[in-house]
DONU-777737 format. One line per field, with one value per residue (C-alpha): x, y, z; residue in one letter; chain. Coordinates in nm, 3 decimals. Each point is the difference from the previous one (the first is absolute). Example, Ala and Ser with C-alpha at 12.3 -4.5 7.8 and 13.67 -1.06 7.14 Angstrom:
u [1.230;0.137]
v [-0.450;0.344]
w [0.780;-0.066]
nugu [a;s]
zapa [A;A]
This chain:
u [-6.969;0.005;-0.036;-0.201;0.238;0.315;0.225;-0.233;-0.133;-0.353;0.113;0.284;-0.219;-0.307;0.167;0.283;-0.074;0.307;0.011;0.237;0.292;-0.020;-0.010;0.246;0.253;-0.104;0.095;0.349;0.067;-0.068;0.220;0.265;-0.034;0.051;-0.396;0.076;0.147;0.282;0.099;-0.031;-0.296;-0.345;-0.100;-0.291;-0.328;-0.085;0.237;0.149;-0.270;-0.291;0.150;0.050;-0.375;-0.094;0.160;-0.118;-0.360;0.069;0.078;-0.278;-0.290;0.108;-0.126;0.071;0.244;-0.279;-0.181;0.312;0.106;-0.263;0.035;0.365;-0.041;0.221;-0.035;-0.037;0.329;0.177;-0.183;0.118;0.379;-0.022;-0.136;0.270;0.280;-0.132;-0.157;0.372;0.120;-0.297;0.102;0.054;0.376;0.020;0.085;0.295;0.029;0.170;0.165;-0.295;-0.115;-0.032;-0.264;-0.196;-0.327;-0.081;-0.265;0.004;-0.296;-0.109;-0.281;-0.158;-0.033;-0.227;0.196;-0.066;0.354;0.034;0.355;-0.009;-0.345;-0.144;-0.326;-0.023;-0.186;-0.227;-0.138;0.178;0.331;0.218;0.354;0.144;0.167;0.205;0.005;0.161;-0.166;0.146;-0.222;0.034;-0.018;-0.242;0.230;0.117;0.348;0.041;-0.176;0.119;-0.058;-0.321;0.035;-0.322;-0.286;-0.005;0.359;0.003;0.068;0.326;0.156;-0.104;0.180;0.314;0.025;-0.073;0.326;-0.149;0.129;0.338;-0.143;-0.129;0.311;0.004;-0.393;-0.250;-0.271;-0.335;-0.181;-0.281;-0.050;0.100;0.365;0.103;0.366;0.090;0.190;-0.280;-0.228;-0.325;-0.270;0.006;-0.146;-0.241;0.153;-0.239;-0.139;0.183;-0.179;0.187;0.116;-0.156;0.321;0.001;-0.364;0.083;0.311;-0.238;-0.256;0.272;0.162;-0.334;-0.072;0.324;-0.005;-0.327;0.168;0.138;-0.370;-0.072;0.260;-0.073;-0.374;0.142;0.235;-0.295;-0.132;0.215;-0.228;0.293;0.024;-0.342;0.019;0.337;-0.019;0.392;0.237;0.334;0.050;-0.004;-0.309;0.158;0.141;-0.119;-0.268;0.208;0.155;-0.303;-0.183;0.310;-0.024;-0.386;0.051;0.289;-0.088]
v [-1.300;0.272;-0.054;0.180;0.007;0.228;0.086;0.314;0.097;-0.093;-0.370;-0.015;0.098;-0.194;-0.329;-0.037;0.157;0.208;0.399;0.124;0.084;-0.361;-0.163;0.231;-0.181;-0.310;0.109;0.125;-0.358;-0.200;0.227;-0.027;-0.348;-0.069;0.030;0.180;-0.315;-0.081;0.220;-0.291;-0.187;0.105;0.279;0.026;0.112;0.207;0.267;-0.111;0.199;-0.174;-0.326;0.042;0.145;-0.345;-0.193;0.199;-0.033;-0.392;-0.027;0.220;-0.106;-0.365;0.035;-0.252;0.068;-0.022;0.307;0.199;-0.017;0.210;0.252;0.062;-0.079;-0.275;-0.384;-0.235;-0.141;0.361;0.021;-0.309;0.086;0.345;-0.175;-0.259;0.280;0.254;-0.202;-0.087;0.346;0.136;-0.246;0.160;-0.055;-0.105;0.243;-0.025;0.076;0.322;0.147;0.044;-0.363;-0.038;0.253;-0.139;-0.266;-0.193;-0.263;-0.316;-0.202;-0.201;0.033;-0.249;0.101;-0.188;-0.145;-0.187;-0.138;-0.358;0.026;0.302;-0.063;-0.271;-0.070;0.196;0.086;0.290;-0.308;0.141;-0.087;0.261;0.131;0.116;0.335;0.116;0.364;0.234;0.320;0.299;0.062;0.363;0.088;-0.298;-0.021;-0.345;-0.056;-0.309;-0.282;-0.336;-0.221;-0.208;-0.359;-0.259;0.130;-0.339;0.094;0.085;0.374;-0.082;-0.218;0.264;0.240;-0.195;-0.072;0.345;0.169;0.302;-0.062;0.131;0.344;0.004;0.015;0.216;0.035;-0.084;-0.197;-0.121;-0.310;-0.200;-0.345;-0.186;0.137;-0.172;-0.094;0.235;0.267;0.234;0.172;-0.220;0.001;-0.217;-0.323;-0.175;-0.343;-0.271;0.056;0.321;0.326;0.310;0.264;0.343;0.155;-0.257;0.075;0.382;-0.095;-0.199;0.277;0.253;-0.238;-0.061;0.387;0.041;-0.287;0.103;0.238;-0.232;-0.151;0.381;-0.012;-0.298;0.145;0.288;-0.194;-0.227;0.324;-0.101;-0.304;-0.191;-0.148;-0.100;-0.239;0.007;-0.159;0.055;-0.273;-0.077;0.180;0.376;0.089;0.177;0.246;0.336;0.008;0.067;0.286;0.153;-0.042;0.180;0.288;0.044;0.002;0.267;0.369]
w [-0.580;0.259;0.339;0.275;0.328;-0.012;0.271;0.096;0.324;-0.062;-0.107;0.277;0.287;-0.099;-0.076;0.210;0.342;-0.034;-0.032;-0.268;0.186;0.138;-0.329;-0.098;0.242;-0.109;-0.328;0.115;0.162;-0.312;-0.194;0.230;-0.011;-0.369;-0.111;-0.306;-0.137;-0.249;-0.276;-0.240;-0.119;-0.105;0.202;0.232;-0.143;0.324;0.179;0.333;0.196;-0.154;0.042;0.375;0.021;-0.200;0.285;0.295;-0.159;-0.025;0.359;0.127;-0.219;-0.081;-0.346;-0.257;-0.273;-0.237;0.182;0.045;-0.359;-0.166;0.291;-0.080;-0.397;-0.002;-0.017;0.287;-0.090;0.039;0.329;0.126;-0.085;0.155;0.318;-0.014;-0.046;0.243;0.292;0.154;-0.063;0.220;0.298;0.327;0.130;0.340;0.271;0.184;0.394;0.068;0.269;0.166;0.020;0.353;-0.008;-0.258;0.017;-0.269;-0.068;-0.206;-0.132;-0.297;-0.226;-0.213;-0.357;-0.238;-0.339;-0.281;-0.073;0.187;0.004;0.250;0.188;0.226;0.133;0.311;0.330;-0.214;-0.189;-0.320;-0.194;0.128;0.074;0.321;0.021;0.288;0.043;0.259;0.100;0.170;0.333;-0.006;-0.365;-0.086;-0.358;-0.137;0.086;-0.198;-0.165;-0.044;-0.324;0.037;0.125;-0.025;0.225;0.218;0.132;0.371;0.066;0.200;-0.267;-0.279;0.197;0.068;-0.364;-0.116;0.082;0.135;0.341;-0.076;-0.108;0.378;0.208;0.265;-0.055;0.259;-0.214;0.118;-0.122;0.076;0.189;-0.353;0.039;0.295;0.008;-0.263;0.216;-0.062;0.301;0.026;0.240;0.336;-0.001;0.236;0.133;0.100;0.343;0.040;-0.110;-0.116;0.273;0.008;-0.139;-0.275;-0.088;-0.012;-0.231;-0.236;-0.003;-0.100;-0.261;-0.184;0.000;-0.179;-0.213;-0.139;-0.195;-0.236;-0.077;-0.100;-0.231;-0.168;-0.039;-0.175;-0.238;-0.109;-0.135;-0.288;-0.154;-0.112;0.381;-0.014;-0.312;-0.140;-0.355;-0.053;-0.042;0.219;0.335;-0.125;0.163;0.275;-0.255;-0.001;0.238;0.322;-0.192;-0.102;0.333;0.184;-0.271;0.050;0.374;-0.005;0.032]
nugu [x;x;x;x;x;x;x;x;x;x;x;x;x;x;x;x;x;x;x;x;x;x;x;x;x;x;x;x;x;x;x;x;x;x;x;x;x;x;x;x;x;x;x;x;x;x;x;x;x;x;x;x;x;x;x;x;x;x;x;x;x;x;x;x;x;x;x;x;x;x;x;x;x;x;x;x;x;x;x;x;x;x;x;x;x;x;x;x;x;x;x;x;x;x;x;x;x;x;x;x;x;x;x;x;x;x;x;x;x;x;x;x;x;x;x;x;x;x;x;x;x;x;x;x;x;x;x;x;x;x;x;x;x;x;x;x;x;x;x;x;x;x;x;x;x;x;x;x;x;x;x;x;x;x;x;x;x;x;x;x;x;x;x;x;x;x;x;x;x;x;x;x;x;x;x;x;x;x;x;x;x;x;x;x;x;x;x;x;x;x;x;x;x;x;x;x;x;x;x;x;x;x;x;x;x;x;x;x;x;x;x;x;x;x;x;x;x;x;x;x;x;x;x;x;x;x;x;x;x;x;x;x;x;x;x;x;x;x;x;x;x;x;x;x;x;x;x;x;x;x;x;x;x]
zapa [A;A;A;A;A;A;A;A;A;A;A;A;A;A;A;A;A;A;A;A;A;A;A;A;A;A;A;A;A;A;A;A;A;A;A;A;A;A;A;A;A;A;A;A;A;A;A;A;A;A;A;A;A;A;A;A;A;A;A;A;A;A;A;A;A;A;A;A;A;A;A;A;A;A;A;A;A;A;A;A;A;A;A;A;A;A;A;A;A;A;A;A;A;A;A;A;A;A;A;A;A;A;A;A;A;A;A;A;A;A;A;A;A;A;A;A;A;A;A;A;A;A;A;A;A;A;A;A;A;A;A;A;A;A;A;A;A;A;A;A;A;A;A;A;A;A;A;A;A;A;A;A;A;A;A;A;A;A;A;A;A;A;A;A;A;A;A;A;A;A;A;A;A;A;A;A;A;A;A;A;A;A;A;A;A;A;A;A;A;A;A;A;A;A;A;A;A;A;A;A;A;A;A;A;A;A;A;A;A;A;A;A;A;A;A;A;A;A;A;A;A;A;A;A;A;A;A;A;A;A;A;A;A;A;A;A;A;A;A;A;A;A;A;A;A;A;A;A;A;A;A;A;A]
């Protein structure tokens, strides 16, 4: 059975949201991480470029395995194996603070991703069974710096942040968080005390804080163009794979 989609310009740009050169960088990263597979065993039916395209299409469109199978001319079982194999290879490596760390400004926030896997998600404030994913964004470039493995959606942001392990990537960098990140070492807004209104300087600080922190919400909006983050049917905690990297590639010049 011949498939329709191949790693060609028209299909790449239509189904992934990436330009051909951006897709090429994604393909190069997968190849360098061993995406070609082992030299033994049954060979893949699709070439690596088509397998990367299949995985990217899955994250972008959230089509089911049965829907993707005829598009690429393979069985649903093969589609599942390709995604399970290449998904982790597409994951974004957390950035390390460089020598100019003191001049950098990062923003952290959590977003709720609806999931089906009861081992990963929990009933959450969005009235759905969701997982909490902590994401760090560079305030200047709007690129995703790091994304943590998801935790149940009823986990408080402060607890999710402290258990994510992302703090070690932020040494020497100024990191903003909202009011949910109190006592985490992040810069958070001033809080009102009972019977004591905020001072004028504190109100101005909070206004500037909100203006900058809004950039992470814009990033979440762009990331959720990848439909996998709107209703993840994938089992396990790998739903953060690939999306952050493809978001960064699409945003880059």
